[in-house]
N, C-alpha and C positions, 0 to 999 in steps of 0.2 A: 294757617296752610292757603297759601294764596291760589287762585284759579284764574284761567285765561279763556273760560268758555265762551265770552263774549266775541272772541276773534277767531274761534275754532273753525268757522266757515270759509275764512279767507282763501285757504289753498286752492280750492276749488273756484271760489267765487272772483278771485282777484289776481291770482297768480302768487307765486312764492315770494317776489321781491317786496310787495307790499305787505304780505302776511309777516314776512321776517321783521319789517320796520315795525310794524303793530306790536308784534311780540315782544320786540326789544324795549319799546315805550311801555309796555304793560309791565316788564320786569323792573323797569327803572321806577314805575309808579308803586310798585308792590315794596320795593327796596325803601322808597319815601314814607310809606305808611309803616314801616317797621316789620313787614313781613319776613320771614327767614327762609322758608321753601315754598315751591309752588309744585303741585301735582296735578295731572291730567291723564285721561284716556286719550292716546293720540289718533288723530285722523290720518296722519302720515308721519311716521318716524324720522324721515329725513329732514323735514321742516323744522321739528322740535329739536333735533340734535344739533341743526345748525344754529340755535339760539341758546344752547347750553344744557338742554334736556336729555336724560339717558333713562333706559329702562330701569325701574327700581324695584319691582316687585310683581307679583302675578296674584289676582284674585280668582280662585279655583272654586269649582263645586264638583262634588263625588257622589256618585250614585251606589246603592247598597240596597240588597233585598230586605224588606222589612221583617222577613223571618229570621234574617242574621240578627237584626236588633232584638227581637223577641228572644233569641237565644242568649244575648248578652245581657238582657234583663233578668232572665231566669237564673243565670249563672251567678248573679249576686245575691248571696243568701243574707246579708247584712240587712236589717231594717233600721234605719235610722230616724223613724218617724217622720219621713218627708210628706209634705202637703203640697198638692198641686193646686195653683190659683189661676184660674183664667182672667186675664187682664181685660178691664173694660176700655172702650175707645178713649185715647189720649193718655192711657197708663203705662204704655211701653216703656218710659223712661225709668220705671221703677227698677228694671234690670241693668240700667246705666251704670251703678257704682259696682256691681259684680263684674260688668264687661270691663270697666276701666282698669280694675285691679288685675284681672286676667291678663290684659292686652299690655300692661306694663312689665309682665314678667313672662311674656310669650313671644317668641321670635317671630317677626314679620307681621305682627299684629298691628292695626292703625288705630289712633285716637278717632273716634266718632264725635263730630261736632254737634251743636244744638240743631242746626239744620237737618242733619242726618236723622236724629231722632224725631224732629218734628215731621219729617216727610214719611218715616217709617211709622208714626202714630196714625197718620192719615191713610197709609196703605193697609192697616190692621184694624180699620173701623169695622166691626162685624155688621154695621148696618149698611155699609156700602162695598164690602169686599168679602171674599172667601178667605181671608187670612185671620189669624186668630195668634195672640201672644200669651204667653204662661211663663209664670215664675215658680219654682219649687222650692220651698222653705224647709229648713231643718228646726223650725220652732224658735230660732232667734234672728235669722237672716237668710236673703235668697242665696241658694248654693248653686242653682242652675237656672237658665233662662233660654228661651227660644221662642220663635214664630213659625207656625205651620199654614202653609197655603195649598191648597187642593188644586190639582192641575189635570189635564186631560192625559190618559195613559195609552201606550200601544195596545193595551188590553182594553177592548171596549167595555168589558163587565167591570173594570175596576179603575180607581183614580191612581195618580203618583202625588206625592206630597213634595213641596218644597220646604225646606227647613233652613232658616237662618240660625246657626248653630249646630248643636246645643252648647252653649257656654257654660261649663262645669267646673265647680271648684276642686272636685275629687272623683276618682273612678266610681265611687257609690253615688255622687251626684249624678254623673254621667249615666249610671244605670237605671236611676229614676227617670230621667229625661227619655231614654230609650224604652223604658217601660211605657211612657206615655205615647211615643211614636208607635211603638208595637200594636198598641190599643187600636189602631187605625187598620189593623191586618185584615180584617173582614171586608173593607171597601177599598184598600190600596195595597199595591203589590210592591212598589220601588219608593225609596227616600232619597231626595238629592239633599246632600249636606254641604254647608258653607265653611265647614272646618277645614284647615289645612290638612292634607293627607298625612303628615307626620303625627298630629293629633290623633286622628282616627285610629292610625295602625297602633298606637299606644294604647287606646282603649278598646279595640277590636282586634287583638293579636290574631292573625290567620285568616282573617275575613278578606273576601274578594271585593276590591274596591274598584269600580269602573270610573275612569275619568269622563266627566259629562262636558265641561267647558272650561276655559280659563281666559281672561282678560289681563294683557299686559298692560302696566300702568308705567307713567314716566315721572320722573323728578327733576327739579331744577333748583339748586342752591342758589337762593337768592342773597343771602348774607352769610357768609361762611363762619364768621365769629358768632353771630347768632344762632345759627343751625348747630354748630358744634357744641355750644353750651346749652341749648335747649333740649338736647337729645340726651336720653336716658343711658347709663353706664352700669356695669355690673359693680355692686358695691365691694366686691373683693378683689378687683382689678385696680392696681397702682401702676401709671405708665406715663412716660414722658417721650413725646417724639415732635419732630419737625418735618416740614414739608415745604416744597415751591408748588404754589397752585397757579395755573394758567387759565385765565378768564378774560379774554379780550373784551367781551361785551358788557362785563361788571368790573370796571377797573377798581372798585372798592374791594373786590375779592382777590385781585391779582397780587401776586407777591409772596413772601416768606411767612410762615406761620410756625408757632410752638404751640404745641397742645399739652397740658397737664392734666391727668386724669388720677382722681382720688376721691374714695367715700361716696361713689356713685355720681360724681359730677366732674365737670371738664372746665378748666379755665384756658382762655385762648389769647395769645398776644402776637403782634405782628413783629417781626424780625428786621432788623437793618444789617444785612449782610455786607454792606459796602460794595466796593469795586474789585473785592477778591475772587468773586466767582463763588459758584454754588456747587457742592459736591454731594449734596443728600439727595433724597428721592424727589422727584418731580412728577406731577400729575397734572391732568387737565379736569375742568370742572365736572364733566361727564364721568370720569372715572371715580372721582369723589363722591358723586351720588350713588354709585353702585356700592362703594365701601360704607357711605352713610347708612343705607337700609340693609346692607348684608345680603344683597341680592346675589351677588356674585363674590366668591371667595379671593382673598388678595393674591393667592398663588395662581388663580386662573386668570385674574387680571394681567398679572405680570407676564405670564405666557402669552396673552393676547397682545 
């Protein structure tokens, strides 16, 4: 996954013209290195749209009363023999296989790179921060994982807690994680969770979930063939389609493509349509970015 953080200050510092040229050169360099997509949190959307980026997703946080989590934990009467283990400094990656397996089957979740886990390990060092990592094991493997960080609350007598996750393999595993968070109820009144709202509503039907904040991120297809073949697909889907892609800043992407999807994978080939014209669907690289991540439904894109 490519990044262009090194030139993100250019819009304010040097003007859009120079920033666009630098970003175009960065995209060419990413393509030369074999990278297939680039993502970023934008300083300004108009600049990045001008070089082919488009909004591809949203990172959200939702708050909930810890008492609600306590009720959810109590409602689960099944005891699977779960064991909670606090992670020592540098051990956060022990939950990585669990996260990776869940992300592959969850709409909108992203792969977390080596750098992400390294930075998270630093942030959850009990010796230097107030953040702590936990895994919940069912006796054979981790079935849930989360990090908990204490922060200030509007209630001066209590804290709030920031939770990355909880990432759970089942509703029983989620209840075990909820029980862990609910145990902080004597000192904390609210929890901010990083799970998507749709996941929380599945685990906590009827609960009042308050939106805390969200960050929109943008994506640029650097190499259309590489991106479409690297992306995962539902193994039950078999499909074939062709489209024309407009991408003036990346001539290696521009043109006509056919995609064959089967057995959870895709093959992509360039089409030679000749001089007879093209009557099939045509889209720009920004629209393809929205389709690639599933951020906007195809019908809504067609209406737009």
